[in-house]
PDB file as gemmi writes it, atoms N, CA and C in Angstrom:
CRYST1    1.000    1.000    1.000  90.00  90.00  90.00 P 1                      
ATOM      1  N   MET A   1      16.569 -39.402 -11.370  1.00  0.00           N  
ATOM      2  CA  MET A   1      16.277 -38.552 -11.798  1.00  0.00           C  
ATOM      3  C   MET A   1      15.853 -37.157 -10.966  1.00  0.00           C  
ATOM      4  N   ALA A   2      16.548 -36.039 -11.434  1.00  0.00           N  
ATOM      5  CA  ALA A   2      16.457 -35.083 -11.048  1.00  0.00           C  
ATOM      6  C   ALA A   2      15.315 -34.155  -9.966  1.00  0.00           C  
ATOM      7  N   ASP A   3      15.292 -33.335  -9.090  1.00  0.00           N  
ATOM      8  CA  ASP A   3      14.306 -33.173  -9.129  1.00  0.00           C  
ATOM      9  C   ASP A   3      12.697 -32.346  -9.883  1.00  0.00           C  
ATOM     10  N   PRO A   4      11.382 -32.941  -9.844  1.00  0.00           N  
ATOM     11  CA  PRO A   4      10.822 -32.429 -10.673  1.00  0.00           C  
ATOM     12  C   PRO A   4      10.523 -31.074 -10.782  1.00  0.00           C  
ATOM     13  N   THR A   5      10.345 -30.698  -9.451  1.00  0.00           N  
ATOM     14  CA  THR A   5       9.836 -29.026  -9.290  1.00  0.00           C  
ATOM     15  C   THR A   5      11.657 -28.000  -9.235  1.00  0.00           C  
ATOM     16  N   THR A   6      11.867 -28.571  -8.529  1.00  0.00           N  
ATOM     17  CA  THR A   6      13.162 -27.708  -9.275  1.00  0.00           C  
ATOM     18  C   THR A   6      14.351 -28.274 -10.739  1.00  0.00           C  
ATOM     19  N   GLY A   7      14.852 -28.628 -10.844  1.00  0.00           N  
ATOM     20  CA  GLY A   7      15.258 -29.376 -11.810  1.00  0.00           C  
ATOM     21  C   GLY A   7      16.665 -29.701 -11.957  1.00  0.00           C  
ATOM     22  N   MET A   8      16.893 -29.930  -9.659  1.00  0.00           N  
ATOM     23  CA  MET A   8      17.835 -29.701  -9.354  1.00  0.00           C  
ATOM     24  C   MET A   8      18.276 -31.652 -10.203  1.00  0.00           C  
ATOM     25  N   PRO A   9      19.356 -31.829 -10.085  1.00  0.00           N  
ATOM     26  CA  PRO A   9      20.312 -33.042 -10.173  1.00  0.00           C  
ATOM     27  C   PRO A   9      19.572 -33.436  -8.907  1.00  0.00           C  
ATOM     28  N   THR A  10      19.927 -34.949  -8.513  1.00  0.00           N  
ATOM     29  CA  THR A  10      20.375 -35.817  -7.127  1.00  0.00           C  
ATOM     30  C   THR A  10      21.388 -36.492  -6.781  1.00  0.00           C  
ATOM     31  N   VAL A  11      22.541 -36.521  -5.995  1.00  0.00           N  
ATOM     32  CA  VAL A  11      23.229 -36.209  -5.111  1.00  0.00           C  
ATOM     33  C   VAL A  11      23.968 -37.511  -6.396  1.00  0.00           C  
ATOM     34  N   GLU A  12      23.618 -38.651  -6.789  1.00  0.00           N  
ATOM     35  CA  GLU A  12      24.138 -39.895  -7.571  1.00  0.00           C  
ATOM     36  C   GLU A  12      24.668 -39.524  -9.259  1.00  0.00           C  
ATOM     37  N   GLU A  13      23.427 -38.399  -9.277  1.00  0.00           N  
ATOM     38  CA  GLU A  13      23.507 -37.105 -10.850  1.00  0.00           C  
ATOM     39  C   GLU A  13      24.913 -36.568 -10.717  1.00  0.00           C  
ATOM     40  N   ILE A  14      24.680 -35.868  -9.644  1.00  0.00           N  
ATOM     41  CA  ILE A  14      26.102 -35.834  -9.770  1.00  0.00           C  
ATOM     42  C   ILE A  14      27.353 -35.765  -9.089  1.00  0.00           C  
ATOM     43  N   ARG A  15      27.414 -36.272  -9.162  1.00  0.00           N  
ATOM     44  CA  ARG A  15      28.466 -37.747  -8.776  1.00  0.00           C  
ATOM     45  C   ARG A  15      28.506 -38.342 -10.137  1.00  0.00           C  
ATOM     46  N   ALA A  16      27.924 -38.417 -10.419  1.00  0.00           N  
ATOM     47  CA  ALA A  16      28.193 -39.620 -11.399  1.00  0.00           C  
ATOM     48  C   ALA A  16      28.980 -37.684 -13.425  1.00  0.00           C  
ATOM     49  N   ALA A  17      28.605 -37.215 -12.640  1.00  0.00           N  
ATOM     50  CA  ALA A  17      29.162 -36.352 -13.448  1.00  0.00           C  
ATOM     51  C   ALA A  17      29.906 -36.007 -12.959  1.00  0.00           C  
ATOM     52  N   LEU A  18      30.603 -35.598 -11.674  1.00  0.00           N  
ATOM     53  CA  LEU A  18      31.586 -35.554 -11.403  1.00  0.00           C  
ATOM     54  C   LEU A  18      32.672 -37.123 -12.063  1.00  0.00           C  
ATOM     55  N   ARG A  19      31.942 -38.095 -11.708  1.00  0.00           N  
ATOM     56  CA  ARG A  19      33.355 -38.949 -12.114  1.00  0.00           C  
ATOM     57  C   ARG A  19      33.738 -38.935 -14.038  1.00  0.00           C  
ATOM     58  N   HIS A  20      34.092 -37.800 -14.275  1.00  0.00           N  
ATOM     59  CA  HIS A  20      33.949 -37.165 -15.828  1.00  0.00           C  
ATOM     60  C   HIS A  20      34.986 -36.205 -15.600  1.00  0.00           C  
ATOM     61  N   VAL A  21      35.131 -35.777 -14.130  1.00  0.00           N  
ATOM     62  CA  VAL A  21      36.166 -34.830 -13.550  1.00  0.00           C  
ATOM     63  C   VAL A  21      38.110 -36.107 -12.911  1.00  0.00           C  
ATOM     64  N   ILE A  22      39.302 -35.908 -14.496  1.00  0.00           N  
ATOM     65  CA  ILE A  22      40.577 -36.058 -13.935  1.00  0.00           C  
ATOM     66  C   ILE A  22      41.153 -35.736 -12.907  1.00  0.00           C  
ATOM     67  N   ASP A  23      41.558 -36.973 -12.224  1.00  0.00           N  
ATOM     68  CA  ASP A  23      42.919 -35.862 -11.673  1.00  0.00           C  
ATOM     69  C   ASP A  23      44.187 -36.066 -12.738  1.00  0.00           C  
ATOM     70  N   PRO A  24      44.141 -35.615 -14.006  1.00  0.00           N  
ATOM     71  CA  PRO A  24      45.856 -36.154 -15.000  1.00  0.00           C  
ATOM     72  C   PRO A  24      47.001 -36.159 -14.052  1.00  0.00           C  
ATOM     73  N   GLU A  25      46.897 -35.752 -12.998  1.00  0.00           N  
ATOM     74  CA  GLU A  25      48.180 -36.952 -12.640  1.00  0.00           C  
ATOM     75  C   GLU A  25      48.546 -37.998 -12.924  1.00  0.00           C  
ATOM     76  N   VAL A  26      47.246 -38.524 -11.736  1.00  0.00           N  
ATOM     77  CA  VAL A  26      46.697 -40.014 -11.997  1.00  0.00           C  
ATOM     78  C   VAL A  26      46.290 -40.786 -12.660  1.00  0.00           C  
ATOM     79  N   GLY A  27      45.276 -39.847 -13.524  1.00  0.00           N  
ATOM     80  CA  GLY A  27      44.736 -40.722 -14.718  1.00  0.00           C  
ATOM     81  C   GLY A  27      43.257 -41.154 -14.684  1.00  0.00           C  
ATOM     82  N   MET A  28      42.842 -40.937 -12.558  1.00  0.00           N  
ATOM     83  CA  MET A  28      41.244 -41.327 -12.200  1.00  0.00           C  
ATOM     84  C   MET A  28      40.720 -39.893 -11.573  1.00  0.00           C  
ATOM     85  N   ASN A  29      39.452 -40.312 -12.721  1.00  0.00           N  
ATOM     86  CA  ASN A  29      38.791 -39.320 -12.003  1.00  0.00           C  
ATOM     87  C   ASN A  29      37.888 -39.554 -10.338  1.00  0.00           C  
ATOM     88  N   VAL A  30      37.965 -38.028 -10.291  1.00  0.00           N  
ATOM     89  CA  VAL A  30      38.204 -37.275  -8.150  1.00  0.00           C  
ATOM     90  C   VAL A  30      36.759 -38.211  -7.706  1.00  0.00           C  
ATOM     91  N   VAL A  31      36.349 -38.735  -8.193  1.00  0.00           N  
ATOM     92  CA  VAL A  31      35.044 -40.148  -7.528  1.00  0.00           C  
ATOM     93  C   VAL A  31      36.032 -40.924  -6.074  1.00  0.00           C  
ATOM     94  N   ASP A  32      36.048 -42.109  -7.370  1.00  0.00           N  
ATOM     95  CA  ASP A  32      36.531 -42.774  -7.041  1.00  0.00           C  
ATOM     96  C   ASP A  32      38.446 -42.777  -6.878  1.00  0.00           C  
ATOM     97  N   LEU A  33      38.401 -41.692  -6.473  1.00  0.00           N  
ATOM     98  CA  LEU A  33      40.198 -41.589  -5.935  1.00  0.00           C  
ATOM     99  C   LEU A  33      39.283 -40.801  -4.405  1.00  0.00           C  
ATOM    100  N   GLY A  34      38.159 -40.596  -3.974  1.00  0.00           N  
ATOM    101  CA  GLY A  34      37.725 -40.481  -2.866  1.00  0.00           C  
ATOM    102  C   GLY A  34      38.241 -38.677  -2.288  1.00  0.00           C  
ATOM    103  N   LEU A  35      38.620 -38.104  -3.972  1.00  0.00           N  
ATOM    104  CA  LEU A  35      38.345 -36.578  -3.698  1.00  0.00           C  
ATOM    105  C   LEU A  35      37.307 -35.866  -3.255  1.00  0.00           C  
ATOM    106  N   VAL A  36      35.483 -36.931  -2.894  1.00  0.00           N  
ATOM    107  CA  VAL A  36      34.373 -35.700  -3.039  1.00  0.00           C  
ATOM    108  C   VAL A  36      33.808 -36.025  -1.314  1.00  0.00           C  
ATOM    109  N   TYR A  37      34.225 -35.051  -0.377  1.00  0.00           N  
ATOM    110  CA  TYR A  37      33.889 -34.948   0.686  1.00  0.00           C  
ATOM    111  C   TYR A  37      32.523 -35.089   0.970  1.00  0.00           C  
ATOM    112  N   GLY A  38      31.457 -34.711   0.000  1.00  0.00           N  
ATOM    113  CA  GLY A  38      30.433 -33.818   0.396  1.00  0.00           C  
ATOM    114  C   GLY A  38      29.821 -33.092  -0.895  1.00  0.00           C  
ATOM    115  N   ILE A  39      28.406 -33.732  -1.416  1.00  0.00           N  
ATOM    116  CA  ILE A  39      27.743 -33.102  -2.690  1.00  0.00           C  
ATOM    117  C   ILE A  39      26.372 -32.901  -1.034  1.00  0.00           C  
ATOM    118  N   ASP A  40      26.598 -31.057  -1.386  1.00  0.00           N  
ATOM    119  CA  ASP A  40      25.052 -30.425  -0.681  1.00  0.00           C  
ATOM    120  C   ASP A  40      23.914 -29.904  -2.091  1.00  0.00           C  
ATOM    121  N   ILE A  41      22.965 -30.150  -1.584  1.00  0.00           N  
ATOM    122  CA  ILE A  41      21.804 -29.312  -3.189  1.00  0.00           C  
ATOM    123  C   ILE A  41      21.232 -28.583  -2.455  1.00  0.00           C  
ATOM    124  N   GLU A  42      20.666 -27.701  -2.633  1.00  0.00           N  
ATOM    125  CA  GLU A  42      20.081 -26.669  -2.987  1.00  0.00           C  
ATOM    126  C   GLU A  42      18.787 -26.325  -3.833  1.00  0.00           C  
ATOM    127  N   PRO A  43      17.553 -25.988  -4.213  1.00  0.00           N  
ATOM    128  CA  PRO A  43      16.725 -25.312  -4.685  1.00  0.00           C  
ATOM    129  C   PRO A  43      17.817 -24.937  -5.951  1.00  0.00           C  
ATOM    130  N   SER A  44      19.150 -23.350  -6.265  1.00  0.00           N  
ATOM    131  CA  SER A  44      20.060 -22.426  -6.463  1.00  0.00           C  
ATOM    132  C   SER A  44      21.199 -23.198  -6.861  1.00  0.00           C  
ATOM    133  N   ARG A  45      21.455 -24.425  -5.746  1.00  0.00           N  
ATOM    134  CA  ARG A  45      23.489 -24.207  -5.210  1.00  0.00           C  
ATOM    135  C   ARG A  45      23.700 -25.400  -5.178  1.00  0.00           C  
ATOM    136  N   VAL A  46      24.686 -26.411  -5.759  1.00  0.00           N  
ATOM    137  CA  VAL A  46      25.631 -26.890  -5.510  1.00  0.00           C  
ATOM    138  C   VAL A  46      26.055 -26.905  -4.579  1.00  0.00           C  
ATOM    139  N   HIS A  47      26.585 -27.662  -3.859  1.00  0.00           N  
ATOM    140  CA  HIS A  47      27.460 -27.315  -2.508  1.00  0.00           C  
ATOM    141  C   HIS A  47      28.724 -28.335  -2.830  1.00  0.00           C  
ATOM    142  N   ILE A  48      30.118 -29.134  -3.596  1.00  0.00           N  
ATOM    143  CA  ILE A  48      30.487 -29.735  -3.134  1.00  0.00           C  
ATOM    144  C   ILE A  48      31.790 -29.564  -1.934  1.00  0.00           C  
ATOM    145  N   ASP A  49      32.350 -30.437  -0.601  1.00  0.00           N  
ATOM    146  CA  ASP A  49      33.307 -29.761  -0.642  1.00  0.00           C  
ATOM    147  C   ASP A  49      34.229 -31.540  -0.986  1.00  0.00           C  
ATOM    148  N   MET A  50      35.414 -30.899  -1.848  1.00  0.00           N  
ATOM    149  CA  MET A  50      36.132 -31.868  -1.995  1.00  0.00           C  
ATOM    150  C   MET A  50      37.758 -31.328  -1.573  1.00  0.00           C  
ATOM    151  N   THR A  51      39.044 -31.541  -1.695  1.00  0.00           N  
ATOM    152  CA  THR A  51      40.509 -32.080  -1.749  1.00  0.00           C  
ATOM    153  C   THR A  51      41.214 -32.956  -2.687  1.00  0.00           C  
ATOM    154  N   MET A  52      42.589 -33.167  -1.861  1.00  0.00           N  
ATOM    155  CA  MET A  52      43.062 -33.304  -3.702  1.00  0.00           C  
ATOM    156  C   MET A  52      44.566 -34.116  -2.890  1.00  0.00           C  
ATOM    157  N   THR A  53      44.510 -34.897  -3.245  1.00  0.00           N  
ATOM    158  CA  THR A  53      46.498 -35.748  -2.725  1.00  0.00           C  
ATOM    159  C   THR A  53      47.332 -35.306  -1.787  1.00  0.00           C  
ATOM    160  N   THR A  54      46.883 -33.861  -2.021  1.00  0.00           N  
ATOM    161  CA  THR A  54      47.940 -33.272  -1.250  1.00  0.00           C  
ATOM    162  C   THR A  54      48.037 -32.107  -1.411  1.00  0.00           C  
ATOM    163  N   PRO A  55      47.979 -30.709  -1.042  1.00  0.00           N  
ATOM    164  CA  PRO A  55      47.173 -29.217  -0.446  1.00  0.00           C  
ATOM    165  C   PRO A  55      48.152 -28.668  -1.615  1.00  0.00           C  
ATOM    166  N   ALA A  56      49.635 -28.754  -1.706  1.00  0.00           N  
ATOM    167  CA  ALA A  56      50.381 -28.875  -2.705  1.00  0.00           C  
ATOM    168  C   ALA A  56      50.165 -29.190  -4.357  1.00  0.00           C  
ATOM    169  N   CYS A  57      49.166 -29.933  -4.236  1.00  0.00           N  
ATOM    170  CA  CYS A  57      48.831 -30.492  -5.515  1.00  0.00           C  
ATOM    171  C   CYS A  57      48.422 -28.926  -7.115  1.00  0.00           C  
ATOM    172  N   PRO A  58      48.845 -29.453  -7.928  1.00  0.00           N  
ATOM    173  CA  PRO A  58      49.585 -28.072  -8.921  1.00  0.00           C  
ATOM    174  C   PRO A  58      48.474 -28.174  -9.602  1.00  0.00           C  
ATOM    175  N   MET A  59      47.573 -28.604 -10.392  1.00  0.00           N  
ATOM    176  CA  MET A  59      46.552 -28.737 -10.954  1.00  0.00           C  
ATOM    177  C   MET A  59      45.427 -28.416  -9.884  1.00  0.00           C  
ATOM    178  N   SER A  60      45.232 -28.750  -9.192  1.00  0.00           N  
ATOM    179  CA  SER A  60      44.038 -27.815  -7.391  1.00  0.00           C  
ATOM    180  C   SER A  60      42.506 -27.287  -8.505  1.00  0.00           C  
ATOM    181  N   ASP A  61      43.597 -25.718  -9.020  1.00  0.00           N  
ATOM    182  CA  ASP A  61      42.216 -24.919 -10.381  1.00  0.00           C  
ATOM    183  C   ASP A  61      41.740 -25.736 -10.977  1.00  0.00           C  
ATOM    184  N   MET A  62      42.831 -26.558 -12.398  1.00  0.00           N  
ATOM    185  CA  MET A  62      42.784 -26.974 -13.379  1.00  0.00           C  
ATOM    186  C   MET A  62      41.736 -28.329 -12.593  1.00  0.00           C  
ATOM    187  N   ILE A  63      41.427 -28.660 -11.164  1.00  0.00           N  
ATOM    188  CA  ILE A  63      40.127 -29.940 -11.144  1.00  0.00           C  
ATOM    189  C   ILE A  63      38.664 -28.922 -10.688  1.00  0.00           C  
ATOM    190  N   THR A  64      38.581 -28.217  -9.534  1.00  0.00           N  
ATOM    191  CA  THR A  64      38.375 -27.419  -9.577  1.00  0.00           C  
ATOM    192  C   THR A  64      37.242 -26.746 -10.520  1.00  0.00           C  
ATOM    193  N   THR A  65      37.645 -26.700 -11.895  1.00  0.00           N  
ATOM    194  CA  THR A  65      37.219 -25.723 -12.601  1.00  0.00           C  
ATOM    195  C   THR A  65      36.584 -26.809 -13.928  1.00  0.00           C  
ATOM    196  N   ASP A  66      36.818 -27.625 -13.768  1.00  0.00           N  
ATOM    197  CA  ASP A  66      36.311 -29.181 -14.996  1.00  0.00           C  
ATOM    198  C   ASP A  66      34.861 -29.606 -13.413  1.00  0.00           C  
ATOM    199  N   ALA A  67      35.370 -29.699 -12.560  1.00  0.00           N  
ATOM    200  CA  ALA A  67      33.995 -30.567 -12.170  1.00  0.00           C  
ATOM    201  C   ALA A  67      32.772 -28.862 -12.307  1.00  0.00           C  
ATOM    202  N   ARG A  68      32.914 -27.532 -11.701  1.00  0.00           N  
ATOM    203  CA  ARG A  68      32.155 -26.909 -11.701  1.00  0.00           C  
ATOM    204  C   ARG A  68      31.838 -27.107 -13.218  1.00  0.00           C  
ATOM    205  N   GLN A  69      32.561 -27.324 -14.033  1.00  0.00           N  
ATOM    206  CA  GLN A  69      31.871 -27.401 -15.031  1.00  0.00           C  
ATOM    207  C   GLN A  69      31.418 -28.285 -15.350  1.00  0.00           C  
ATOM    208  N   SER A  70      31.667 -29.780 -15.356  1.00  0.00           N  
ATOM    209  CA  SER A  70      30.642 -30.959 -15.608  1.00  0.00           C  
ATOM    210  C   SER A  70      29.379 -30.830 -14.335  1.00  0.00           C  
ATOM    211  N   ILE A  71      29.596 -29.851 -13.385  1.00  0.00           N  
ATOM    212  CA  ILE A  71      27.881 -30.006 -12.779  1.00  0.00           C  
ATOM    213  C   ILE A  71      27.202 -28.520 -13.674  1.00  0.00           C  
ATOM    214  N   GLY A  72      28.323 -27.647 -14.163  1.00  0.00           N  
ATOM    215  CA  GLY A  72      27.311 -27.201 -14.416  1.00  0.00           C  
ATOM    216  C   GLY A  72      26.416 -27.055 -16.769  1.00  0.00           C  
ATOM    217  N   ASP A  73      27.077 -28.458 -16.235  1.00  0.00           N  
ATOM    218  CA  ASP A  73      26.657 -29.093 -18.070  1.00  0.00           C  
ATOM    219  C   ASP A  73      24.965 -29.600 -17.098  1.00  0.00           C  
ATOM    220  N   ILE A  74      24.358 -30.257 -16.564  1.00  0.00           N  
ATOM    221  CA  ILE A  74      23.624 -31.152 -15.765  1.00  0.00           C  
ATOM    222  C   ILE A  74      22.568 -30.216 -14.376  1.00  0.00           C  
ATOM    223  N   VAL A  75      23.404 -28.874 -14.243  1.00  0.00           N  
ATOM    224  CA  VAL A  75      22.211 -27.999 -13.646  1.00  0.00           C  
ATOM    225  C   VAL A  75      21.680 -27.199 -13.995  1.00  0.00           C  
ATOM    226  N   PRO A  76      20.338 -26.572 -14.099  1.00  0.00           N  
ATOM    227  CA  PRO A  76      19.716 -25.425 -14.679  1.00  0.00           C  
ATOM    228  C   PRO A  76      20.027 -24.426 -14.587  1.00  0.00           C  
ATOM    229  N   GLU A  77      20.403 -23.099 -15.552  1.00  0.00           N  
ATOM    230  CA  GLU A  77      21.279 -22.218 -15.712  1.00  0.00           C  
ATOM    231  C   GLU A  77      20.366 -21.398 -14.728  1.00  0.00           C  
ATOM    232  N   GLY A  78      21.787 -20.439 -14.323  1.00  0.00           N  
ATOM    233  CA  GLY A  78      22.129 -19.900 -12.969  1.00  0.00           C  
ATOM    234  C   GLY A  78      22.115 -19.743 -11.522  1.00  0.00           C  
ATOM    235  N   THR A  79      22.196 -21.628 -11.801  1.00  0.00           N  
ATOM    236  CA  THR A  79      22.630 -22.509 -10.561  1.00  0.00           C  
ATOM    237  C   THR A  79      24.013 -21.918  -9.848  1.00  0.00           C  
ATOM    238  N   GLU A  80      24.436 -21.852  -9.180  1.00  0.00           N  
ATOM    239  CA  GLU A  80      25.070 -21.845  -7.742  1.00  0.00           C  
ATOM    240  C   GLU A  80      26.154 -23.045  -7.768  1.00  0.00           C  
ATOM    241  N   ILE A  81      27.471 -22.735  -8.600  1.00  0.00           N  
ATOM    242  CA  ILE A  81      28.146 -23.494  -8.578  1.00  0.00           C  
ATOM    243  C   ILE A  81      29.350 -23.397  -7.473  1.00  0.00           C  
ATOM    244  N   ALA A  82      29.495 -24.479  -5.885  1.00  0.00           N  
ATOM    245  CA  ALA A  82      30.595 -23.483  -5.038  1.00  0.00           C  
ATOM    246  C   ALA A  82      30.718 -24.910  -5.214  1.00  0.00           C  
ATOM    247  N   ILE A  83      32.462 -24.872  -5.052  1.00  0.00           N  
ATOM    248  CA  ILE A  83      33.424 -26.411  -4.874  1.00  0.00           C  
ATOM    249  C   ILE A  83      34.697 -25.043  -3.294  1.00  0.00           C  
ATOM    250  N   ASP A  84      34.802 -25.862  -2.341  1.00  0.00           N  
ATOM    251  CA  ASP A  84      35.192 -25.390  -1.209  1.00  0.00           C  
ATOM    252  C   ASP A  84      37.096 -27.109  -0.934  1.00  0.00           C  
ATOM    253  N   LEU A  85      37.658 -26.612  -0.574  1.00  0.00           N  
ATOM    254  CA  LEU A  85      38.897 -26.993  -1.949  1.00  0.00           C  
ATOM    255  C   LEU A  85      39.124 -27.577   0.652  1.00  0.00           C  
ATOM    256  N   VAL A  86      38.763 -28.587   1.537  1.00  0.00           N  
ATOM    257  CA  VAL A  86      38.811 -29.046   2.409  1.00  0.00           C  
ATOM    258  C   VAL A  86      39.468 -30.111   2.631  1.00  0.00           C  
ATOM    259  N   TRP A  87      40.700 -29.486   4.287  1.00  0.00           N  
ATOM    260  CA  TRP A  87      41.416 -30.576   4.372  1.00  0.00           C  
ATOM    261  C   TRP A  87      41.617 -31.135   5.410  1.00  0.00           C  
ATOM    262  N   ASP A  88      40.737 -31.797   5.741  1.00  0.00           N  
ATOM    263  CA  ASP A  88      40.269 -32.041   6.911  1.00  0.00           C  
ATOM    264  C   ASP A  88      39.438 -33.348   6.379  1.00  0.00           C  
ATOM    265  N   PRO A  89      38.777 -34.189   6.506  1.00  0.00           N  
ATOM    266  CA  PRO A  89      40.253 -35.423   6.501  1.00  0.00           C  
ATOM    267  C   PRO A  89      41.308 -34.887   6.048  1.00  0.00           C  
ATOM    268  N   PRO A  90      42.975 -35.717   5.998  1.00  0.00           N  
ATOM    269  CA  PRO A  90      43.338 -35.274   4.939  1.00  0.00           C  
ATOM    270  C   PRO A  90      43.814 -36.460   3.822  1.00  0.00           C  
ATOM    271  N   TRP A  91      42.956 -36.185   2.876  1.00  0.00           N  
ATOM    272  CA  TRP A  91      43.389 -37.994   2.049  1.00  0.00           C  
ATOM    273  C   TRP A  91      43.627 -38.344   2.011  1.00  0.00           C  
ATOM    274  N   GLY A  92      43.758 -40.016   2.377  1.00  0.00           N  
ATOM    275  CA  GLY A  92      44.691 -40.840   2.497  1.00  0.00           C  
ATOM    276  C   GLY A  92      43.627 -41.933   0.539  1.00  0.00           C  
ATOM    277  N   ALA A  93      45.380 -42.953   0.340  1.00  0.00           N  
ATOM    278  CA  ALA A  93      44.565 -44.154  -0.253  1.00  0.00           C  
ATOM    279  C   ALA A  93      43.779 -45.200   0.318  1.00  0.00           C  
ATOM    280  N   GLU A  94      43.022 -45.243   1.571  1.00  0.00           N  
ATOM    281  CA  GLU A  94      41.639 -46.027   1.917  1.00  0.00           C  
ATOM    282  C   GLU A  94      40.943 -45.443   1.628  1.00  0.00           C  
ATOM    283  N   GLN A  95      41.104 -43.739   1.211  1.00  0.00           N  
ATOM    284  CA  GLN A  95      39.573 -43.680   0.811  1.00  0.00           C  
ATOM    285  C   GLN A  95      39.167 -43.443  -0.861  1.00  0.00           C  
ATOM    286  N   MET A  96      40.109 -44.493  -1.400  1.00  0.00           N  
ATOM    287  CA  MET A  96      40.414 -44.924  -3.025  1.00  0.00           C  
ATOM    288  C   MET A  96      39.147 -45.846  -3.175  1.00  0.00           C  
ATOM    289  N   SER A  97      38.081 -46.313  -3.931  1.00  0.00           N  
ATOM    290  CA  SER A  97      36.705 -46.794  -4.577  1.00  0.00           C  
ATOM    291  C   SER A  97      37.891 -47.923  -4.581  1.00  0.00           C  
ATOM    292  N   GLU A  98      37.626 -49.176  -4.524  1.00  0.00           N  
ATOM    293  CA  GLU A  98      37.657 -50.664  -4.484  1.00  0.00           C  
ATOM    294  C   GLU A  98      38.346 -50.729  -6.522  1.00  0.00           C  
ATOM    295  N   GLN A  99      38.067 -49.600  -7.428  1.00  0.00           N  
ATOM    296  CA  GLN A  99      37.801 -49.616  -8.665  1.00  0.00           C  
ATOM    297  C   GLN A  99      38.923 -49.217  -9.496  1.00  0.00           C  
ATOM    298  N   ALA A 100      39.322 -47.595  -8.052  1.00  0.00           N  
ATOM    299  CA  ALA A 100      40.239 -46.901  -8.882  1.00  0.00           C  
ATOM    300  C   ALA A 100      41.599 -48.136  -7.217  1.00  0.00           C  
ATOM    301  N   LYS A 101      41.615 -48.588  -7.034  1.00  0.00           N  
ATOM    302  CA  LYS A 101      42.525 -49.796  -5.858  1.00  0.00           C  
ATOM    303  C   LYS A 101      42.878 -50.347  -7.124  1.00  0.00           C  
ATOM    304  N   ARG A 102      42.448 -51.183  -8.112  1.00  0.00           N  
ATOM    305  CA  ARG A 102      42.465 -52.288  -9.005  1.00  0.00           C  
ATOM    306  C   ARG A 102      43.351 -51.748  -9.886  1.00  0.00           C  
ATOM    307  N   HIS A 103      42.780 -50.323 -10.171  1.00  0.00           N  
ATOM    308  CA  HIS A 103      43.738 -49.910 -11.133  1.00  0.00           C  
ATOM    309  C   HIS A 103      45.126 -49.909 -10.861  1.00  0.00           C  
ATOM    310  N   PHE A 104      45.147 -48.883  -9.239  1.00  0.00           N  
ATOM    311  CA  PHE A 104      46.694 -48.888  -9.372  1.00  0.00           C  
ATOM    312  C   PHE A 104      47.153 -49.891  -9.065  1.00  0.00           C  
ATOM    313  N   GLY A 105      47.054 -51.304  -9.015  1.00  0.00           N  
ATOM    314  CA  GLY A 105      47.372 -53.013  -8.723  1.00  0.00           C  
ATOM    315  C   GLY A 105      47.180 -53.145  -7.184  1.00  0.00           C  
ATOM    316  N   TRP A 106      46.507 -52.838  -6.691  1.00  0.00           N  
ATOM    317  CA  TRP A 106      47.007 -52.869  -4.784  1.00  0.00           C  
ATOM    318  C   TRP A 106      45.598 -53.727  -4.834  1.00  0.00           C  
ATOM    319  N   ASP A 107      45.967 -53.835  -3.720  1.00  0.00           N  
ATOM    320  CA  ASP A 107      44.851 -55.016  -2.701  1.00  0.00           C  
ATOM    321  C   ASP A 107      44.328 -54.180  -2.087  1.00  0.00           C  
ATOM    322  N   GLU A 108      43.363 -54.936  -0.620  1.00  0.00           N  
ATOM    323  CA  GLU A 108      43.420 -53.899   0.342  1.00  0.00           C  
ATOM    324  C   GLU A 108      44.910 -54.257   1.534  1.00  0.00           C  
ATOM    325  N   ASN A 109      45.139 -55.578   1.956  1.00  0.00           N  
ATOM    326  CA  ASN A 109      46.249 -55.330   2.463  1.00  0.00           C  
ATOM    327  C   ASN A 109      47.121 -54.212   2.247  1.00  0.00           C  
ATOM    328  N   GLU A 110      47.223 -53.326   0.961  1.00  0.00           N  
ATOM    329  CA  GLU A 110      48.021 -53.286   1.152  1.00  0.00           C  
ATOM    330  C   GLU A 110      48.447 -51.033   1.577  1.00  0.00           C  
ATOM    331  N   ILE A 111      47.093 -50.976   1.710  1.00  0.00           N  
ATOM    332  CA  ILE A 111      46.919 -49.725   1.798  1.00  0.00           C  
ATOM    333  C   ILE A 111      46.564 -49.565   3.902  1.00  0.00           C  
TER     334      ILE A 111                                                      
END                                                                             
């Protein structure tokens, strides 16, 4: 539930909003893909550290724009939304949720 004093959403509410952001190349949301590395919420700012499956991802601008929009839909007007693309640690399939691994037909022994 949002913070009653600031109206800011919780980390889980931000994570839920980011589940609506789909990496179009693989058809899976960025949370279950393991692309969201960190969520920091302050009274008037949300900061997200996220990555892409590869630094050369041609969809990174679209994905970060979609993430900013999804977060913007649930934060108070005027909230700063900062999304930083980070490359350390590099993304790997082991960061995906169990649901994402099943979606791709992988089991834990294959990753």
